[in-house]
C-alpha positions as a LaTeX table, in Angstrom:
\begin{tabular}{lrrr}
\hline
Residue & $x$ (\AA) & $y$ (\AA) & $z$ (\AA) \\
\hline
Met1 & $-4.62$ & 4.09 & $-12.05$ \\
Ile2 & $-4.64$ & 7.80 & $-11.31$ \\
Gly3 & $-4.90$ & 10.04 & $-14.36$ \\
Leu4 & $-4.81$ & 13.73 & $-15.22$ \\
Glu5 & $-5.68$ & 15.41 & $-18.52$ \\
Thr6 & $-3.70$ & 18.50 & $-19.43$ \\
Arg7 & $-3.65$ & 20.59 & $-22.58$ \\
Tyr8 & $-0.38$ & 18.86 & $-23.48$ \\
Gly9 & $-1.67$ & 15.34 & $-23.02$ \\
Glu10 & $-2.51$ & 12.83 & $-20.34$ \\
Ile11 & $-0.53$ & 11.86 & $-17.24$ \\
Arg12 & $-1.14$ & 8.40 & $-15.78$ \\
Ile13 & 0.28 & 6.98 & $-12.58$ \\
Glu14 & $-0.21$ & 3.22 & $-12.34$ \\
Asn15 & $-1.08$ & 1.41 & $-9.13$ \\
Glu16 & 2.14 & $-0.63$ & $-9.46$ \\
Phe17 & 4.10 & 2.61 & $-9.06$ \\
Phe18 & 2.32 & 3.34 & $-5.78$ \\
Ala19 & 2.66 & $-0.28$ & $-4.71$ \\
Gln20 & 6.44 & $-0.18$ & $-5.07$ \\
Phe21 & 6.77 & 3.03 & $-3.07$ \\
Ile22 & 4.40 & 1.88 & $-0.38$ \\
Gly23 & 5.93 & $-1.61$ & $-0.26$ \\
Asn24 & 9.38 & $-0.10$ & 0.28 \\
Ala25 & 8.01 & 2.15 & 3.02 \\
Leu26 & 6.35 & $-0.82$ & 4.74 \\
Ser27 & 9.52 & $-2.89$ & 4.64 \\
Ser28 & 11.21 & $-0.35$ & 6.91 \\
Cys29 & 8.38 & $-0.36$ & 9.48 \\
Tyr30 & 9.21 & $-2.51$ & 12.50 \\
Gly31 & 6.69 & $-5.23$ & 13.25 \\
Val32 & 5.30 & $-5.71$ & 9.73 \\
Ser33 & 6.01 & $-9.24$ & 8.59 \\
Gly34 & 4.28 & $-9.14$ & 5.23 \\
Leu35 & 1.41 & $-8.19$ & 2.97 \\
Val36 & $-1.71$ & $-10.30$ & 2.44 \\
Ala37 & $-3.58$ & $-10.48$ & $-0.88$ \\
Thr38 & $-7.27$ & $-9.63$ & $-0.99$ \\
Asn39 & $-9.60$ & $-12.15$ & $-2.65$ \\
Arg40 & $-9.50$ & $-10.26$ & $-5.96$ \\
Gln41 & $-5.71$ & $-10.09$ & $-5.81$ \\
Lys42 & $-5.50$ & $-13.82$ & $-5.07$ \\
Val43 & $-7.37$ & $-14.52$ & $-8.31$ \\
Lys44 & $-5.06$ & $-12.16$ & $-10.24$ \\
Asn45 & $-2.01$ & $-13.86$ & $-8.73$ \\
Leu46 & $-3.33$ & $-17.30$ & $-9.73$ \\
Leu47 & $-4.05$ & $-16.18$ & $-13.29$ \\
Ala48 & $-0.65$ & $-14.49$ & $-13.60$ \\
Arg49 & 1.04 & $-17.50$ & $-11.95$ \\
Lys50 & 3.18 & $-15.18$ & $-9.86$ \\
Thr51 & 2.85 & $-12.75$ & $-6.98$ \\
Leu52 & 2.09 & $-9.31$ & $-8.34$ \\
Pro53 & 3.78 & $-6.27$ & $-6.75$ \\
Glu54 & 0.51 & $-4.67$ & $-5.67$ \\
Thr55 & $-0.46$ & $-7.63$ & $-3.48$ \\
Gly56 & $-1.97$ & $-6.31$ & $-0.24$ \\
Ile57 & $-2.05$ & $-2.69$ & $-1.42$ \\
Ile58 & $-5.13$ & $-0.99$ & $-2.89$ \\
Val59 & $-4.91$ & 2.61 & $-4.12$ \\
Ser60 & $-8.00$ & 4.55 & $-5.19$ \\
Gly61 & $-8.92$ & 8.15 & $-5.77$ \\
Ser62 & $-8.00$ & 10.95 & $-8.15$ \\
Ile63 & $-5.04$ & 13.18 & $-8.87$ \\
Asp64 & $-6.15$ & 15.49 & $-6.02$ \\
Lys65 & $-6.46$ & 12.90 & $-3.24$ \\
Ile66 & $-5.88$ & 9.19 & $-2.93$ \\
Ala67 & $-6.90$ & 6.59 & $-0.40$ \\
Val68 & $-4.68$ & 3.63 & 0.47 \\
Asp69 & $-5.83$ & 0.31 & 1.94 \\
Leu70 & $-3.13$ & $-2.01$ & 3.29 \\
Tyr71 & $-3.61$ & $-5.65$ & 4.23 \\
Ile72 & $-0.72$ & $-6.75$ & 6.45 \\
Thr73 & 0.46 & $-9.39$ & 8.86 \\
Val74 & 2.33 & $-8.36$ & 11.99 \\
Met75 & 4.87 & $-10.08$ & 14.21 \\
Tyr76 & 3.64 & $-11.63$ & 17.43 \\
Gly77 & 4.06 & $-9.49$ & 20.54 \\
Val78 & 4.19 & $-6.04$ & 18.96 \\
Asn79 & 1.81 & $-3.18$ & 19.70 \\
Ile80 & $-0.62$ & $-3.15$ & 16.76 \\
Asn81 & $-1.79$ & 0.40 & 17.46 \\
Ala82 & 1.77 & 1.74 & 17.43 \\
Ile83 & 2.58 & $-0.15$ & 14.21 \\
Ser84 & $-0.55$ & 1.19 & 12.52 \\
Arg85 & 0.26 & 4.79 & 13.45 \\
Ser86 & 3.81 & 4.33 & 12.19 \\
Ile87 & 2.58 & 2.86 & 8.90 \\
Val88 & 0.05 & 5.66 & 8.33 \\
His89 & 2.69 & 8.32 & 8.92 \\
Lys90 & 5.33 & 6.59 & 6.76 \\
Val91 & 2.97 & 5.91 & 3.82 \\
Lys92 & 1.56 & 9.44 & 3.81 \\
Tyr93 & 5.01 & 10.99 & 3.93 \\
Thr94 & 6.47 & 8.70 & 1.26 \\
Val95 & 3.64 & 9.13 & $-1.26$ \\
Glu96 & 3.22 & 12.87 & $-0.77$ \\
Glu97 & 6.97 & 13.48 & $-0.97$ \\
Ala98 & 7.43 & 11.35 & $-4.11$ \\
Thr99 & 4.34 & 12.40 & $-6.08$ \\
Gly100 & 2.93 & 15.58 & $-4.57$ \\
Ile101 & $-0.48$ & 13.89 & $-4.40$ \\
Gln102 & $-2.28$ & 14.32 & $-1.08$ \\
Val103 & $-3.08$ & 11.10 & 0.77 \\
Asp104 & $-6.61$ & 11.46 & 2.12 \\
Arg105 & $-6.54$ & 8.32 & 4.26 \\
Val106 & $-4.53$ & 5.20 & 4.93 \\
Thr107 & $-6.49$ & 2.23 & 6.25 \\
Val108 & $-4.45$ & $-0.58$ & 7.80 \\
His109 & $-6.12$ & $-4.00$ & 7.91 \\
Val110 & $-4.27$ & $-6.46$ & 10.14 \\
Asp111 & $-5.12$ & $-9.84$ & 8.62 \\
Gly112 & $-2.77$ & $-12.06$ & 10.55 \\
Met113 & 0.07 & $-12.54$ & 12.95 \\
Ser114 & 3.34 & $-14.37$ & 12.41 \\
Ile115 & 5.38 & $-16.07$ & 15.07 \\
Asp116 & 9.11 & $-15.89$ & 14.38 \\
Asp117 & 11.28 & $-18.39$ & 16.21 \\
\hline
\end{tabular}
């Protein structure tokens, strides 16, 4: 959660909010076949008995700058470097345009490859 105290009160932006924006941005990136849960997220998913929306997306930082870690699987035969550059650009643009919060870094972890027949 990213929070900001003002003289009028407190503003909080939940990680689920970022996860939905980033998930939508990733769905339009060619070559990305899915998101992969981290170990901590796997435990949360088991306890919740459903797949949570922030699966594969970790957002940290403050109201000034945030850092995004993405755990993805890619389709077989695509250029991973090109996909990663596309994802970084798309995520930065989407988050900064929607929230006005600067994205300090986007780290893309490729955790697997899918073979579509």
